[in-house]
PLY file of the C-alpha trace (Angstrom):
ply
format ascii 1.0
element vertex 232
property float x
property float y
property float z
element edge 231
property int vertex1
property int vertex2
end_header
203.54 -74.95 51.17
201.84 -71.54 50.89
198.13 -71.84 50.10
196.43 -68.99 48.28
192.68 -68.65 48.35
191.80 -68.81 44.66
193.23 -68.71 41.15
191.47 -67.98 37.88
192.77 -69.59 34.70
191.64 -68.21 31.36
192.43 -70.84 28.71
193.11 -69.18 25.37
194.66 -71.43 22.76
195.70 -69.72 19.53
194.67 -72.48 17.13
190.87 -72.32 17.17
189.38 -73.90 14.04
185.71 -72.91 13.66
186.35 -69.22 14.32
190.05 -68.50 13.76
191.79 -66.24 16.29
188.54 -66.01 18.26
190.25 -65.28 21.60
191.63 -61.95 20.34
189.06 -60.94 17.73
188.12 -57.25 18.05
184.83 -57.30 19.95
183.23 -53.85 19.80
186.68 -52.32 19.55
188.60 -54.42 22.10
190.23 -57.86 21.96
187.57 -60.26 23.16
189.75 -61.76 25.90
189.98 -58.39 27.65
186.34 -58.63 28.76
186.95 -61.83 30.70
190.19 -60.54 32.22
188.42 -57.36 33.30
185.50 -59.30 34.82
187.85 -61.65 36.69
189.88 -58.79 38.16
186.77 -56.76 39.02
185.15 -59.72 40.76
187.70 -59.59 43.57
187.49 -63.39 43.90
191.05 -64.28 42.96
194.57 -63.91 44.24
195.82 -64.48 40.71
194.24 -64.16 37.25
196.27 -66.11 34.71
195.91 -66.48 30.95
197.21 -69.81 29.64
198.25 -69.83 25.99
200.96 -70.86 23.56
200.25 -67.84 21.35
202.47 -64.72 21.49
199.72 -62.27 20.50
197.27 -63.63 23.06
199.88 -63.50 25.82
200.82 -59.93 24.90
197.19 -58.78 24.93
196.59 -60.57 28.24
199.58 -58.97 29.90
198.52 -55.54 28.69
195.05 -56.10 30.16
196.43 -56.84 33.62
196.52 -60.63 33.72
199.50 -62.82 34.53
200.56 -65.04 31.67
201.53 -68.71 31.59
203.00 -70.09 28.39
201.68 -73.60 28.00
203.71 -76.48 26.65
203.42 -77.89 23.14
201.75 -80.97 24.60
198.90 -78.83 25.92
198.54 -76.70 22.80
196.95 -79.20 20.44
193.34 -80.14 19.77
193.51 -83.17 22.08
194.34 -81.17 25.20
191.36 -80.25 27.39
190.87 -77.33 29.75
190.90 -79.83 32.62
194.33 -80.99 31.43
195.59 -77.40 31.30
194.28 -76.53 34.78
195.50 -79.75 36.39
198.98 -79.37 34.90
199.20 -75.78 36.15
198.12 -76.75 39.66
200.55 -79.63 39.80
203.39 -77.43 38.58
202.52 -74.79 41.15
202.41 -77.43 43.88
205.90 -78.58 42.91
207.06 -74.98 43.36
205.49 -74.81 46.81
202.32 -72.92 45.90
198.85 -74.32 46.48
195.28 -73.08 46.00
192.01 -73.83 47.71
189.76 -72.86 44.79
189.99 -72.71 41.04
187.96 -71.10 38.27
188.26 -71.72 34.54
186.90 -68.67 32.74
186.40 -68.88 29.00
187.46 -65.86 26.96
184.72 -66.52 24.42
181.99 -65.46 26.87
182.50 -61.69 26.95
178.95 -60.99 28.17
179.55 -62.77 31.48
180.33 -60.12 34.08
182.07 -59.79 37.44
178.86 -60.39 39.39
178.27 -63.65 37.52
181.75 -64.78 38.54
181.16 -63.74 42.16
177.82 -65.53 42.26
179.25 -68.75 40.84
182.30 -68.71 43.12
180.13 -67.96 46.17
178.36 -71.31 45.76
181.63 -72.96 46.84
181.21 -71.30 50.26
178.70 -74.02 51.11
180.30 -77.10 52.65
178.21 -79.40 50.47
179.28 -77.76 47.20
182.59 -78.79 45.60
181.81 -77.64 42.06
179.87 -74.71 40.59
178.99 -73.80 37.04
177.33 -70.88 35.28
174.24 -72.04 33.42
171.26 -70.76 31.47
167.81 -71.99 30.55
167.24 -73.77 27.27
165.57 -71.67 24.59
163.63 -74.79 23.50
162.43 -77.81 25.46
165.53 -79.91 26.06
163.58 -83.15 26.45
162.27 -82.77 22.89
165.75 -82.83 21.36
165.96 -84.59 18.00
169.00 -86.45 16.70
169.74 -85.36 13.14
171.12 -87.72 10.50
173.00 -87.00 7.29
169.91 -87.90 5.25
168.03 -85.12 7.17
165.89 -87.61 9.07
165.23 -86.96 12.75
164.18 -88.99 15.75
163.74 -88.19 19.46
167.01 -88.34 21.33
165.14 -89.36 24.49
161.98 -91.18 23.31
160.81 -91.88 26.87
160.57 -88.12 27.56
159.58 -86.69 24.19
155.80 -86.66 24.73
155.89 -85.41 28.30
154.56 -82.00 29.26
157.21 -79.46 30.37
155.68 -79.45 33.85
156.47 -83.16 34.15
160.11 -82.57 33.30
160.69 -79.62 35.62
163.21 -76.85 35.13
166.23 -77.82 33.05
169.35 -75.70 32.54
172.54 -76.07 30.56
176.08 -75.02 31.38
176.66 -71.92 29.27
180.35 -72.47 28.61
181.57 -69.40 30.50
182.46 -70.14 34.10
183.54 -73.33 35.88
184.57 -73.25 39.54
185.80 -75.94 41.90
187.53 -76.67 45.14
190.98 -77.79 44.10
191.20 -81.06 46.03
188.05 -82.67 44.52
188.90 -81.19 41.12
192.26 -82.94 41.08
190.75 -86.13 42.45
188.03 -86.35 39.79
189.87 -84.38 37.07
186.56 -82.73 36.24
184.59 -79.53 36.81
181.49 -81.63 37.44
180.84 -83.86 40.44
178.11 -85.15 42.73
177.98 -81.86 44.65
177.69 -79.42 41.72
175.53 -76.31 41.93
174.64 -73.73 39.30
174.38 -69.98 39.02
171.71 -69.34 36.38
172.39 -66.46 34.01
170.03 -64.89 31.45
170.46 -65.98 27.85
171.56 -62.44 26.94
174.78 -62.95 28.93
175.21 -66.64 28.13
176.33 -66.77 24.50
179.42 -68.91 24.07
181.10 -67.61 20.92
182.09 -70.47 18.65
180.89 -69.27 15.24
180.77 -65.97 13.36
177.00 -65.82 13.99
177.59 -66.13 17.75
180.14 -63.34 17.48
177.86 -60.90 15.66
174.90 -61.65 17.94
177.02 -61.04 21.04
178.32 -57.76 19.63
174.76 -56.57 19.05
173.66 -57.56 22.56
176.69 -55.90 24.11
175.99 -52.63 22.29
172.34 -52.76 23.38
173.26 -53.35 27.02
176.13 -50.84 27.09
175.27 -48.01 24.69
177.85 -45.25 24.49
0 1
1 2
2 3
3 4
4 5
5 6
6 7
7 8
8 9
9 10
10 11
11 12
12 13
13 14
14 15
15 16
16 17
17 18
18 19
19 20
20 21
21 22
22 23
23 24
24 25
25 26
26 27
27 28
28 29
29 30
30 31
31 32
32 33
33 34
34 35
35 36
36 37
37 38
38 39
39 40
40 41
41 42
42 43
43 44
44 45
45 46
46 47
47 48
48 49
49 50
50 51
51 52
52 53
53 54
54 55
55 56
56 57
57 58
58 59
59 60
60 61
61 62
62 63
63 64
64 65
65 66
66 67
67 68
68 69
69 70
70 71
71 72
72 73
73 74
74 75
75 76
76 77
77 78
78 79
79 80
80 81
81 82
82 83
83 84
84 85
85 86
86 87
87 88
88 89
89 90
90 91
91 92
92 93
93 94
94 95
95 96
96 97
97 98
98 99
99 100
100 101
101 102
102 103
103 104
104 105
105 106
106 107
107 108
108 109
109 110
110 111
111 112
112 113
113 114
114 115
115 116
116 117
117 118
118 119
119 120
120 121
121 122
122 123
123 124
124 125
125 126
126 127
127 128
128 129
129 130
130 131
131 132
132 133
133 134
134 135
135 136
136 137
137 138
138 139
139 140
140 141
141 142
142 143
143 144
144 145
145 146
146 147
147 148
148 149
149 150
150 151
151 152
152 153
153 154
154 155
155 156
156 157
157 158
158 159
159 160
160 161
161 162
162 163
163 164
164 165
165 166
166 167
167 168
168 169
169 170
170 171
171 172
172 173
173 174
174 175
175 176
176 177
177 178
178 179
179 180
180 181
181 182
182 183
183 184
184 185
185 186
186 187
187 188
188 189
189 190
190 191
191 192
192 193
193 194
194 195
195 196
196 197
197 198
198 199
199 200
200 201
201 202
202 203
203 204
204 205
205 206
206 207
207 208
208 209
209 210
210 211
211 212
212 213
213 214
214 215
215 216
216 217
217 218
218 219
219 220
220 221
221 222
222 223
223 224
224 225
225 226
226 227
227 228
228 229
229 230
230 231
């Protein structure tokens, strides 16, 4: 079997519900998926950059932007299929064809503010022998330990009562995966079928590059930030 160093998979299903067609929406004049393809190619981390989709328009845009395309099966095109399922199926299919990979990254097209350096920094964490998984993360904009569960009657209660009254200094620094970049060594990924394991490390990104676009408000905010950071 021939082992390549690394592969990037950009999952881009066509049937998004909350923000229809979000993977190819025009983001400041370009299909949004192009930003992630460009960052992946510019990072220099990957032997192959592949867009996985069942959607003809997405695959056409991806090919035009320089990515390889992989048409996913009907079984992996529905709401129940996860990105882990998509990546694992691709790796297993590649293995059957005699191609293997040491490292994998799942890069979400709905994080156009994440750049090539963020990808390099996250992937570089896998260079350490003790790190099998790496994720891009950002700091919470509010204190995470003071999260409130919200009921239909508009009542609230602390999600973690034992932590709610603590001072931030007692909690320490807390970050959240920002939904943009997930990296792993292939062997532990396939063993655990997860992008999170006991040896996970994080590359912390600023909030301004960490918006995961899932709603129209996310989309407009990201467009404004992108124009501010990259004025013509």
